[in-house]
N, C-alpha and C positions, 0 to 999 in steps of 0.2 A: 571885581574881584578876579586876582588872577593867583593860580598856583605854581609859580616859577618865574623864570627870568627872562626867558627867550621871546621876541616880537615876533620872528619873523620865523614862519613855518611854511612847508611846502602844500599843507592840506589841515583842512577843519572839519572835523565833523561834530555832531550832537550825542551824545550818550547820555542814558541817566545809571546809575549806581546807586543800589538801595532807595530809589527813589528822588535820588537829587540828579537836576537836569547838570551838566557838565559840558562845554565845550572842548574838547581834546584837539589838542594842536600837535600835528606831526609832522617829524622831520622826513620820517619814509613812509610812503603811502601805502607800502604792504604792510605796514604796523595795523592799517584799519581793520582786516582781516580777523584779527584776533578778537575785536570788539564789536562783529556783526549782529549779535544775538542783544547786543545793548545800544543799538544804533535807534536814535529818533530823529527823522529830520524836521519836525518843528516843537524839539523840544525846550525851546526859550530858554537856553542856558544864559547865565549873565555871569559863571565862575569860569576863565579859564584853566584848563590844566595839563600840564607838560613836563617833559625833562628837561631838567636844569643842567648846568655845568658843575654845579654841587653836587649831583644827585650822581652824576657820571664819576666824579673823583672820589665820593665814597662808596658808591656801590657798583661801579661797573666794572673794576678790575679782573674778577673773576670771567667775565663775559667778553673780554677783550679780542679773542677768536672767531665767536661767534656774529653773524650776520646783522648788520645794522638795523633791520626791522626787528628780529628776534631781543636783541639789546633793549632797543627803546619800550618793546613789550614787558620785558621784564623789569627794566627800572622804572615804569610808571608802575609796580606793585607800590613799593614804598612810596613813591611822590603820591600816588592816591590815596594812601592812607592817610598822608599828612593831610591833605587836603579836606579828604574827610572828617578828619578828628577837629575842624572846623565848624561843623555840621551835625556834632551828636554821632559819630559812623567813625568804624575803624576796620582795617583789616587785619584778619584773625587768621594764625597758623594751625590749620586743622581738618579735620573731615566734618562737614555737616550733612548730619544725617536724620530722617524721620522714621523713629522708631515705634510702632504702633499707634501713629498719625500725630507724634509730638514730635518737635525738634530737638537733639541732642548734640553735642560738639564731643567728638573724639579728638585730644588731642596729648603730642607729644612732641620730642625733637624729631628732627627728620629720621627715618631709618628705622624707628622703634618699630613700626608694623600695623599704623592707621590703615592702610588700604587693604592690608591683609585682614585686618575685621572687618571692613567694610566687605569684602568679598565674600569671608565667611556669611556674614549675616545675610547678603543678599541670598547667598545658595540656601542657607537655610529656612529663611521666613519670605522669601519670594515676595508677595504684593504688600505684606506688612513692612517693609522697608523700602524707602524710597531714598535718593540721595539728592542733596540741595547743593554742594558744592566739594568738589575731590579733593581740595588744599589748602585756599585761601579765600573762605567764605568774608561777608561785609557783615559786621556787627552795629546794630545801631539801639542805641539807648533811648526811651520813650518814658523819661519819668524813673521809675524803679524798676522797669522793664524794659528786656533787653530782647530785639529779635534778629534773627538770621538771615540774611539773604545770598543767593546765589552770587558769584563774579565771574569777570572774565578771565580769572585765572583757576582753572581746574585741576592742574598737579598734570605731572607726565601722563598719565593714564589717559588723562581728557575724557574722563567718565561725563555722559550728559547730566547734567543737574536740573532741578526743577524748583518749583515753588518754596519760599522760605516759611517762616513762621516765628511764635514765640517760643523762647529760648526755655527749656523744661529742666533741664540739668548740664554737666557736663563729665565727662569719663577722662582721666588721664591714666595715659597705657605706661606701662614700665616692662620690660621684658624680665621674666622669671623662669625657673626650672618648675614651677606648680602654678595652677591657676587659682588666684584669691583676689577676692574682692574686698574693698573695706571704705568704709564713710568720712571721708575728711571733714576736719573740723575748716573753718574759715584760715586760721592762722597758720595751718598744715598746707594748704591749697594755694596760698597766695603767693607764693614765690613760683612753681610752675605754673601757674595761671600767666603771671606778666610775661614772663619767659616767651610767650607765644604772641605776643600784640606786636605789630610792626610798627614803631614809633621810633623816636628821637630822644633817649631819655634826658639827654640834658636842654631840651627845649622844653621852659616849664609850664607853658600853656597844654602843650602835648600831653606831658605826664600827669597834668591836673585831670584833662579829660579822660584819659586811661584810666586814672585812678577811680575815677568814676563810674566808668565803665565796669570794672573789675569789684567794686564795690554791688553794684544791681548784681553782675554775675555770683557773687560770694553768698548771697541771699537764697538761691538754689542749690540743690544734693550737687556735690561733687565725689562723686566715685573715683577712688583707686585702683585700675585692672592691673594685677602682675601677670602676666600672662606668657603662654608658649606659642601663641600666634598658631592654635588650631582649633579646630571646631569646637569644643569642649570648651575655650576661653570665649567664643563668639554667644555659645549658648546661657553662657556665666552671665555675661554681659547683657545681652538681651532679656532674660530673667529678672536680673538684677534691676534694670530701671523700668521694667512694665511691673513688676509688682511694686516698685514704691508707689508708683502713678496710680493702683488702685487702695492704699492706705489712706 
């Protein structure tokens, strides 16, 4: 099985993403360094993953001035997500973090303050907070449950991540002049949740799998944090999710 069209690549490496063995075919040997923590020489992969001409035509425009290896690495985000969707997994845009030992997603469009919230949480709660992935974790659906995994795409800060776990809930961020938090209904949460999946909506199979993933996620608590991006907002976030866990 392959996730791409190119058959001639300069380098092949075996990796494992969210427990799935993949054979990564690379045009640029330097790209391999980005995947070093996920490399397994004997992964026994039977799925090929690589960037296609279609990927570059669709997603490569803004990267046209970047070095070739970085272009390939960046384009592999969407290519990987589409490949993973065939196996009950998907790349998601958000910060995945453990709060009090449980995995939560903090998500919002770029520039809303996800990394700022993580920095405040880590400063305030130290060992009670650990990072899974700083920008694009991988979600895995197992029946009605969702698990969060680290990925090779940790974000521009490149904070080191750690082990994942079962998803406990989601926090949707929105910038505001006051810090307030509210529990969202599934109807209220569904659009902002879908917005952060990496997939092609026009592809029916992908859309169906994303729908199944979202359905499982919407069984969990979804909080909307309108926030100033300050210490008080991080305290409100932490206290909200940890109080919910004890109810």
